[in-house]
C-alpha positions in Angstrom: 221.2 -26.2 4.9 218.6 -28.7 6.4 216.9 -29.9 3.6 213.9 -32.1 4.2 211.6 -33.9 1.6 207.7 -34.1 2.8 204.6 -35.4 1.3 201.4 -34.7 2.5 198.7 -37.4 1.5 194.9 -36.8 1.0 193.1 -39.8 1.3 189.4 -41.2 1.6 189.1 -43.3 4.6 186.3 -45.6 5.0 184.3 -44.7 7.8 184.7 -47.2 10.9 186.8 -49.5 9.1 190.4 -49.3 11.0 191.9 -52.2 8.9 191.2 -51.3 5.6 192.4 -47.7 6.3 195.7 -49.0 7.7 196.2 -51.2 4.6 195.6 -48.0 2.6 198.0 -46.0 4.7 200.5 -48.7 4.3 200.5 -48.7 0.3 200.6 -45.0 0.3 203.8 -45.1 2.4 205.3 -47.8 0.1 204.3 -45.8 -3.1 206.0 -42.7 -1.6 208.9 -44.0 -0.5 209.6 -46.2 -3.6 210.2 -43.3 -5.9 212.9 -41.1 -3.7 214.0 -40.6 -0.2 211.3 -39.2 1.8 211.8 -37.7 5.3 208.2 -37.1 6.5 204.8 -38.5 5.3 201.8 -36.4 6.9 198.2 -38.0 7.0 195.0 -36.4 7.6 193.0 -36.1 11.0 191.5 -39.1 12.1 192.7 -41.0 8.8 192.6 -44.5 10.9 188.6 -44.3 11.3 186.8 -41.4 9.3 185.4 -38.4 10.9 181.7 -39.2 11.6 182.0 -42.1 14.0 179.8 -41.0 16.6 179.5 -43.6 19.4 181.8 -45.9 17.7 184.8 -43.9 18.6 184.6 -45.6 22.0 185.3 -49.1 20.1 187.6 -47.8 17.5 190.1 -45.4 20.0 193.5 -47.0 20.8 196.3 -46.2 23.1 199.3 -44.8 22.0 201.4 -46.7 21.3 199.1 -49.5 20.3 197.8 -51.6 17.1 197.6 -48.8 14.7 200.8 -47.3 15.7 202.7 -50.4 15.5 201.5 -51.2 12.0 202.7 -47.7 10.8 205.7 -48.1 12.8 206.8 -51.3 10.4 206.6 -49.2 7.5 208.7 -46.2 9.0 211.2 -48.7 10.0 211.3 -50.4 6.6 211.5 -47.0 4.7 213.3 -45.0 7.5 210.7 -42.2 7.1 209.0 -40.0 9.8 205.2 -40.7 9.7 202.5 -38.4 11.0 198.9 -39.4 11.2 195.7 -38.6 13.1 193.7 -41.2 15.2 191.4 -41.5 17.9 193.3 -42.4 21.3 192.4 -43.1 24.6 193.7 -43.3 28.1 193.6 -46.1 30.5 190.1 -45.2 31.6 188.4 -46.5 28.5 185.7 -43.7 28.4 188.6 -40.9 28.1 189.0 -40.2 24.4 191.1 -37.8 22.5 191.5 -36.8 19.0 195.2 -37.0 18.4 198.0 -36.9 16.2 201.0 -39.2 16.3 204.5 -38.8 15.1 206.7 -41.9 14.3 210.3 -41.7 13.9 212.2 -43.6 11.0 213.6 -46.2 13.4 210.0 -47.2 14.1 209.9 -45.7 17.6 207.0 -43.3 18.8 208.4 -39.7 18.9 205.2 -38.5 20.6 201.5 -37.8 20.5 199.6 -34.5 20.3 196.1 -34.2 21.6 193.7 -31.7 19.9 193.1 -28.5 21.9 190.2 -26.9 19.8 187.4 -29.2 19.4 184.7 -28.2 17.1 180.7 -29.2 17.1 180.2 -32.8 17.8 183.9 -33.4 18.8 183.1 -31.8 22.0 180.7 -34.5 22.8 183.3 -37.3 22.1 186.9 -36.3 22.9 188.2 -34.4 25.7 190.4 -31.6 24.7 194.1 -31.2 25.2 196.1 -28.6 26.9 199.2 -28.2 25.5 201.5 -27.8 22.6 204.5 -30.1 22.7 207.6 -29.8 20.3 209.3 -33.1 19.3 212.9 -32.9 18.3 214.0 -35.0 15.0 216.8 -35.2 13.0 216.2 -32.6 10.6 214.5 -30.1 13.2 211.8 -29.1 15.6 208.2 -30.3 14.7 205.0 -29.1 16.2 201.9 -31.0 15.3 198.1 -29.4 15.2 195.1 -30.9 14.3 192.3 -29.4 12.1 190.5 -26.4 13.7 193.6 -25.7 15.8 195.0 -24.0 12.4 192.1 -21.4 12.9 193.6 -20.0 16.3 196.9 -17.6 15.6 197.8 -18.4 19.4 198.5 -22.2 19.2 200.8 -21.8 16.1 202.5 -19.0 17.7 203.1 -21.2 20.9 204.9 -23.8 18.6 206.9 -21.0 17.0 207.9 -19.4 20.2 209.0 -22.7 21.5 211.3 -23.2 18.7 209.0 -25.3 15.7 210.7 -25.1 12.3 207.9 -27.2 10.8 204.2 -27.2 11.8 202.4 -30.5 10.8 198.8 -30.1 10.6 196.6 -33.1 10.2 193.1 -32.1 9.1 189.6 -32.9 8.2 188.6 -29.3 6.8 185.0 -29.9 5.1 183.2 -28.3 2.3 182.6 -25.5 1.3 185.3 -24.0 3.5 187.8 -24.1 0.8 189.0 -20.3 0.8 189.3 -20.6 4.8 191.3 -23.5 4.9 194.0 -22.0 2.5 193.9 -18.8 4.2 194.6 -19.8 7.7 197.5 -21.9 6.6 199.4 -19.4 4.6 198.7 -16.9 7.4 200.2 -19.0 10.3 203.3 -19.7 8.0 203.7 -16.2 7.4 203.1 -14.7 10.8 205.5 -17.3 12.5 208.1 -17.5 9.7 207.8 -21.3 9.5 206.8 -24.2 7.5 203.5 -25.9 7.5 202.9 -29.5 6.0 199.2 -29.5 5.9 197.2 -32.8 5.0 193.5 -32.7 4.4 191.3 -35.6 3.7 189.0 -36.2 0.8 185.6 -38.1 0.3 182.3 -38.4 2.1 181.4 -39.3 5.3 178.0 -39.6 6.8 176.8 -36.0 6.2 180.1 -34.2 5.7 182.5 -34.1 2.3 186.1 -32.9 2.3 187.8 -31.1 -0.5 191.6 -31.8 0.1 193.9 -29.1 -1.0 196.7 -30.7 1.0 199.7 -28.5 0.8 203.4 -27.8 1.9 203.9 -23.8 2.5 207.0 -21.9 3.2 207.7 -19.1 5.9 206.9 -16.4 3.4 203.3 -18.2 2.8 204.7 -19.7 -0.7 203.1 -22.7 -1.8 206.0 -25.3 -2.6 203.3 -28.1 -3.6 199.3 -28.4 -3.4 196.7 -30.9 -4.5 194.3 -27.7 -4.9 191.8 -28.4 -7.8 193.0 -32.1 -8.5 189.7 -33.8 -9.3 189.0 -37.7 -9.8 187.9 -38.0 -13.6 185.5 -40.8 -12.6 183.6 -39.0 -9.8 184.4 -35.3 -10.3 185.1 -35.2 -6.6 188.4 -34.0 -5.3 191.2 -36.8 -5.9 193.0 -38.7 -3.7 197.0 -38.4 -3.9 199.8 -36.6 -2.4 201.7 -33.3 -2.6 205.6 -33.4 -2.5 208.2 -30.9 -1.9 211.8 -30.8 -0.9 212.3 -27.5 1.3 215.1 -26.1 3.5 214.4 -25.5 6.9 217.5 -23.2 7.2 214.9 -20.8 5.8 212.9 -20.5 8.8 216.0 -18.8 10.9 216.9 -16.6 7.7 213.4 -15.3 7.5 213.0 -14.8 11.0 216.3 -12.7 11.4 215.3 -10.8 8.6 211.7 -10.0 9.3 212.1 -10.0 13.1 208.2 -10.6 13.6 208.7 -12.7 16.5 211.4 -10.5 17.9 209.1 -7.2 17.8 206.3 -8.8 19.6 205.0 -6.6 22.7 203.6 -9.5 25.1 202.8 -6.7 27.7 200.0 -5.5 25.6 198.3 -8.4 24.6 196.7 -9.3 27.9 193.2 -9.5 26.4 194.4 -12.6 24.3 194.3 -14.9 27.7 190.5 -13.7 28.5 188.2 -16.5 27.7 186.1 -14.2 25.9 
């Protein structure tokens, strides 16, 4: 057995206020880890800044590793927990920005960074697209990272599965009213790849967009182990902040792949149309 305890956080970041958001993230880490041993905490996409920052992303983007990574690395080391979160990152050339997800290990060391491949809407005017899907080795298994809109493309999760991912971590800013679309994509990617998906989607309102949460942890048969769907803040009537928590056995990945043979029965020679742009 390879049991792992995962928490997916849905948080309301303050737009453009990085320090406030990092403090809030640190508080969540402390709260979650104070109750029991946690192996992995997942935060949403661009959680350090908010989503609709526009030209402010140029000032808010940081290198990896950098100040934001260092703050959360301290918490990771303190509680011996893996932490995944979304942030705007930049290269040495200041004008090249990426929508990134970062994975930090329980020793506080940076495990890796993933750069969002599938950019949507105004993201295409701000960020440069990534081009690869790395796999990161951890103490409990192989982890792949995806961000938001990536989950709508079966090829992305399939690449991770074929390269050995047991768990796909999804950091998202999925907006209203696309609730059904979100849940369908997450469960479908888990089913078709016989893998676990830990999906963290934010809540709250930015300049023009609002977000509905429904953070969840899904198993290789599409079963939902934990979800915050329908959780509402009684004061505002809006989707509530919080976290979904589940203990899962990553050994189920191999068992399901051996039983259902979805990956083994592929016929790649017949899929040539997939690599055409359109």
